[in-house]
C-alpha positions as a printed Julia matrix, in Angstrom:
369×3 Matrix{Float64}:
 -18.22   14.74   -2.76
 -15.25   13.53   -0.75
 -15.86   12.9     2.95
 -12.79   12.38    5.13
 -10.77   10.89    2.29
  -7.21    9.62    2.38
  -4.28   11.45    0.81
  -1.57    9.55   -1.08
   1.64   11.41   -1.92
   4.17    9.77   -4.23
   7.88   10.48   -3.74
   9.41    8.64   -6.71
  13.17    8.49   -6.12
  15.19    5.61   -4.73
  18.89    4.82   -4.56
  18.53    1.89   -6.94
  15.64    0.31   -8.83
  14.98   -3.22   -7.54
  14.55   -5.91  -10.24
  11.11   -6.98   -8.93
   9.69   -3.46   -8.54
   6.89   -2.29  -10.85
   6.15    0.92   -8.93
   6.81    4.32  -10.46
  10.31    4.68   -9.0
  13.45    6.26  -10.44
  17.1     6.09   -9.35
  18.2     9.3    -7.65
  20.61   11.32   -9.81
  22.7    14.42   -9.08
  20.28   16.51  -11.12
  17.2    15.24   -9.2
  15.69   18.29   -7.5
  13.77   17.15   -4.42
  12.94   20.69   -3.3
  11.43   21.65   -6.65
   9.43   18.42   -6.58
   8.18   19.28   -3.08
   7.06   22.68   -4.32
   5.27   21.01   -7.23
   3.38   18.79   -4.76
   2.3    21.86   -2.82
   1.22   23.57   -6.05
  -0.79   20.54   -7.14
  -2.53   20.33   -3.78
  -3.35   24.05   -3.76
  -4.81   23.69   -7.25
  -6.85   20.63   -6.24
  -7.92   22.18   -2.93
  -9.42   25.19   -4.69
 -11.56   22.91   -6.89
 -13.52   21.39   -3.99
 -16.83   22.88   -2.92
 -15.89   22.58    0.76
 -12.61   22.18    2.71
 -11.16   18.67    2.85
  -9.95   17.14    6.1
  -7.92   13.95    5.72
  -8.27   10.81    7.81
  -4.91    9.49    6.64
  -1.84   10.48    4.65
   0.55    7.99    3.06
   3.95    8.97    1.66
   4.92    6.15   -0.72
   7.67    5.67   -3.25
  10.38    5.2    -4.23
  12.06    5.88   -0.93
  10.33    8.76    0.84
  13.0     8.81    3.56
  15.38   10.3     0.95
  13.44   13.54    1.45
  14.4    15.78    4.39
  12.04   16.29    7.35
  11.65   19.9     6.23
  10.03   18.67    2.99
   7.37   16.81    4.97
   6.81   19.83    7.22
   6.27   21.96    4.12
   3.78   19.52    2.58
   1.85   18.67    5.74
   1.62   22.35    6.6
  -0.68   22.76    3.6
  -3.24   20.08    4.48
  -5.92   19.75    7.14
  -5.91   16.52    9.17
  -8.52   14.89   11.35
  -7.62   14.58   15.02
  -5.66   11.34   15.3
  -5.07   11.06   11.55
  -2.6     8.37   10.52
   0.42    9.76    8.64
   2.67    7.04    7.19
   6.12    7.28    5.62
   7.85    4.39    3.89
  11.52    4.04    4.87
  14.27    1.97    3.26
  16.8     0.46    5.71
  19.53    1.23    3.17
  19.06    4.94    3.83
  18.07    4.73    7.5
  21.61    5.26    8.8
  21.36    8.79    7.44
  17.95    9.4     9.02
  17.07   10.95   12.38
  13.63    9.42   12.8
  12.82   11.84   15.6
  12.89   14.73   13.12
  10.31   12.96   10.94
   8.13   12.48   14.01
   8.38   16.22   14.7
   7.48   16.91   11.05
   4.15   15.12   11.51
   4.88   11.51   10.51
   3.38    9.14   13.11
   3.61    5.76   11.38
   6.59    4.15    9.67
   6.69    1.31    7.15
  10.16   -0.22    7.04
  10.95   -2.15    3.86
  12.98   -5.03    5.29
  11.7    -7.57    2.68
  13.89  -10.33    4.18
  16.46  -10.76    6.96
  18.61  -13.1     4.86
  21.59  -11.33    3.27
  21.8   -13.77    0.36
  18.14  -13.2    -0.43
  18.55   -9.44   -0.1
  21.33   -9.62   -2.69
  19.12  -11.7    -5.0
  16.39   -9.07   -4.68
  18.8    -6.28   -5.56
  18.33   -4.57   -2.2
  20.98   -2.08   -1.07
  20.79   -2.86    2.65
  21.92   -5.7     4.9
  19.71   -7.61    7.33
  21.21   -5.92   10.4
  20.33   -2.51    8.95
  16.62   -3.4     9.01
  16.88   -4.35   12.67
  18.83   -1.22   13.59
  16.37    0.97   11.66
  13.49   -0.51   13.65
  15.3    -0.03   16.98
  16.22    3.55   16.03
  12.63    4.37   15.1
  11.37    2.93   18.38
  13.89    4.94   20.41
  12.85    8.06   18.51
   9.28    7.67   19.75
   7.42    5.84   16.97
   4.74    3.61   18.46
   3.16    2.51   15.17
   5.57    0.66   12.87
   5.01   -1.74    9.99
   7.61   -4.19    8.7
   7.36   -5.19    5.04
   8.37   -8.8     4.33
   8.2   -10.88    1.17
   8.08  -14.64    0.83
   8.51  -17.06   -2.07
  11.94  -15.55   -2.77
  14.53  -17.06   -5.14
  15.68  -20.39   -3.65
  13.93  -19.65   -0.35
  13.14  -22.66    1.84
  10.36  -23.07    4.38
  12.92  -22.64    7.17
  14.21  -19.42    5.55
  10.74  -17.9     5.3
   9.77  -18.78    8.87
  13.1   -17.42   10.13
  12.32  -14.08    8.48
   8.91  -13.99   10.15
  10.33  -14.98   13.53
  12.83  -12.1    13.44
  10.12   -9.63   12.48
   7.79  -10.89   15.23
  10.55  -10.72   17.83
  11.11   -7.04   16.99
   7.49   -6.43   18.0
   6.04   -4.16   15.31
   2.38   -3.19   15.47
   1.88   -4.36   11.89
   3.48   -6.82    9.47
   2.87   -6.82    5.71
   3.76  -10.33    4.52
   3.24  -10.91    0.83
   4.4   -13.28   -1.88
   6.94  -12.16   -4.47
   5.32  -12.05   -7.89
   6.99  -11.48  -11.25
   5.37   -8.34  -12.61
   5.46   -7.37  -16.31
   8.03   -4.79  -17.41
  10.39   -5.56  -14.52
  13.9    -6.95  -14.73
  12.7   -10.18  -13.08
  10.07  -10.58  -15.81
  12.78  -10.38  -18.47
  15.24  -12.61  -16.59
  13.12  -14.67  -14.18
  14.87  -16.03  -11.1
  14.31  -19.58   -9.87
  11.42  -19.38   -7.42
  10.14  -22.05   -5.01
   7.65  -24.53   -6.46
   3.99  -24.76   -5.45
   4.31  -27.42   -2.7
   6.91  -25.31   -0.91
   4.92  -22.1    -1.45
   1.79  -23.7     0.01
   3.73  -24.9     3.04
   5.33  -21.49    3.58
   1.93  -19.82    3.49
   0.27  -22.34    5.82
   3.05  -22.38    8.4
   3.6   -18.63    8.16
  -0.07  -17.88    8.82
   0.02  -20.18   11.85
   3.14  -18.46   13.18
   1.62  -14.99   12.81
  -1.63  -16.04   14.49
   0.23  -17.63   17.4
   2.15  -14.37   17.87
  -1.06  -12.36   18.11
  -1.09  -10.84   14.61
  -4.62  -10.9    13.22
  -4.93  -11.27    9.46
  -7.38   -8.59    8.37
  -6.4    -8.47    4.67
  -4.72  -10.88    2.27
  -1.19   -9.78    3.21
  -1.75   -7.5     6.24
  -1.41   -8.59    9.87
  -1.92   -6.38   12.89
  -1.85   -6.27   16.65
  -4.86   -3.95   16.91
  -3.27   -1.31   14.64
  -4.52   -1.96   11.09
  -3.34    0.5     8.45
  -6.25    2.93    8.23
  -5.07    4.35    4.93
  -5.08    0.96    3.23
  -8.38   -0.06    4.85
  -9.88    2.98    3.13
  -8.57    1.67   -0.23
 -10.04   -1.77    0.41
 -13.4    -0.31    1.36
 -13.36    1.51   -2.01
 -13.15    4.83   -0.23
 -12.05    8.08   -1.81
  -8.45    9.26   -1.79
  -6.54   12.04   -3.49
  -3.3    11.11   -5.23
  -0.53   13.71   -5.52
   2.83   13.37   -7.24
   4.41   11.75  -10.27
   2.33    8.81  -11.51
  -0.02    9.02   -8.53
  -3.53    7.63   -8.9
  -6.59    8.77   -7.0
 -10.26    7.9    -6.64
 -12.77   10.68   -6.1
 -16.56   10.64   -6.09
 -18.09   13.49   -8.06
 -21.89   13.78   -7.81
 -22.18   10.08   -6.88
 -19.98    9.13   -9.84
 -16.62    7.54   -8.9
 -13.71    8.9   -10.95
 -10.06    7.94  -11.34
  -7.27   10.49  -11.5
  -3.71    9.97  -12.74
  -0.65   12.18  -12.99
   2.28   12.1   -15.46
   4.77    9.37  -14.53
   8.1    11.09  -15.13
   9.16   13.27  -12.16
  10.63   15.87  -14.53
   7.38   16.13  -16.48
   5.28   16.19  -13.33
   7.42   18.91  -11.71
   7.0    21.1   -14.78
   3.21   20.57  -15.02
   1.91   19.45  -11.63
  -1.64   20.63  -12.31
  -2.1    18.7   -15.57
  -3.33   15.35  -14.28
  -5.97   13.31  -16.07
  -9.44   12.39  -14.8
 -11.97    9.84  -16.05
 -15.24    8.45  -14.79
 -15.21    4.74  -13.96
 -17.74    3.09  -16.32
 -20.7     1.56  -14.51
 -19.94   -1.91  -15.91
 -16.42   -1.77  -14.37
 -17.51   -0.62  -10.91
 -18.61   -4.03   -9.53
 -15.26   -5.61  -10.4
 -13.25   -2.67   -9.02
 -15.28   -2.68   -5.81
 -14.97   -6.44   -5.24
 -11.28   -6.41   -6.18
 -10.75   -4.23   -3.12
 -13.46   -5.15   -0.62
 -13.01   -8.91   -0.83
  -9.33   -8.56    0.12
 -10.55   -7.76    3.63
 -10.95  -11.02    5.49
 -14.16   -9.85    7.14
 -15.3    -7.89    4.08
 -17.79   -5.03    4.39
 -21.56   -4.65    4.94
 -23.83   -4.87    1.89
 -24.71   -1.2     2.3
 -21.14   -0.16    1.44
 -21.58   -1.34   -2.16
 -24.26    1.2    -2.99
 -22.66    3.95   -0.94
 -19.3     3.64   -2.7
 -20.38    2.8    -6.25
 -23.76    4.5    -6.63
 -25.14    1.22   -8.0
 -28.05   -0.87   -6.73
 -27.16   -4.23   -5.16
 -29.58   -5.85   -7.61
 -26.99   -5.27  -10.32
 -24.69   -7.94   -8.84
 -27.2   -10.03   -6.87
 -27.36  -12.92   -9.4
 -23.57  -13.25   -9.38
 -23.44  -13.05   -5.59
 -26.21  -15.61   -5.13
 -24.37  -17.99   -7.47
 -21.2   -17.62   -5.38
 -23.19  -18.18   -2.18
 -24.57  -21.41   -3.63
 -21.01  -22.56   -4.28
 -20.03  -21.66   -0.71
 -17.43  -19.15   -1.91
 -18.98  -16.04   -0.31
 -21.14  -15.31    2.72
 -24.87  -14.67    2.56
 -24.94  -11.98    5.28
 -22.07   -9.74    4.23
 -19.81   -8.82    1.3
 -17.1   -11.26    2.31
 -15.72  -14.58    1.19
 -15.83  -17.88    3.01
 -12.46  -19.45    3.9
 -12.75  -21.44    0.66
 -13.46  -18.29   -1.37
 -10.54  -16.49    0.26
  -8.25  -19.26   -0.93
  -9.45  -18.75   -4.52
  -9.94  -15.0    -4.29
  -8.8   -14.15   -7.83
 -11.39  -16.5    -9.3
 -14.14  -15.09   -7.09
 -13.36  -11.5    -8.05
 -13.23  -12.43  -11.75
 -16.94  -13.36  -11.55
 -17.7    -9.62  -11.4
 -16.2    -8.79  -14.79
 -19.52   -7.78  -16.25
 -20.33   -6.92  -19.88
């Protein structure tokens, strides 16, 4: 049974598909019907809501995309009017600076959004062009200032590093600009070439390992000096961690609504995954036809560790059983082996600094037969 879960709502349209993007996003076309899609989201939620044994109250809501800020404030009012929120619930909307000049952020605040995530990615215009972004560096800055003036006191800036032909100085300049703006949260993550993207087909020239290592080391130092605590692999906060994402990393439950949206729900102590049709047109026509499958017991340890070990301080041992329904004894031999190699801690589900550096290898140890 879900207890104070998160709610993820996918709004799939964007102005232009970026060549590095592997999210379920689709270029906005004249025939794209955002109002009909909004009504499909409401229909899906009403259908899901009626299936629960007791009313659900959400601790967080996250509108991801795509570019959610393409939707009007009235769409968010309509959706949020259907759901019950905890007092102080975090409600995030992703915003693209390339559409921000058409946005009155104050109207989104009135609609119930209380946290913004601004997709700056970089403040270098040449790098923005290489990434296929539709905005200029100054638009990211002006979007942030506009959001602040509108009353938002919880803002994240998304930045990438390891960009085509990026130097150490370039990467640190991006971080310095973001820090100087003073957001509560910075997501700073390395560009990776994902399968089935344009960059995977035509790879750009990326910085080599020595430069990447230096960017990461110096960037982490810069963020720490500025008072941004690293609480997850690519998440840095001044006392305002993203509660919605922390729930993911703690392997908590969340409901996913919208085209291609995934969810995780616990049904009678059995964690299940849900998934909706990817195409917005198909989803809009059949919003209540998502799929559901139980997560096999032999996959649960890997899925749990894949999330929990991303948190720098990890989670208590008790969380494993609470979130997976499995006994700790199932993974104890693997954990003890990692402790002996000084890759994880012996008092908590968390890595050591060495294990954090080789996190993918640590997590892979939990791929059980």
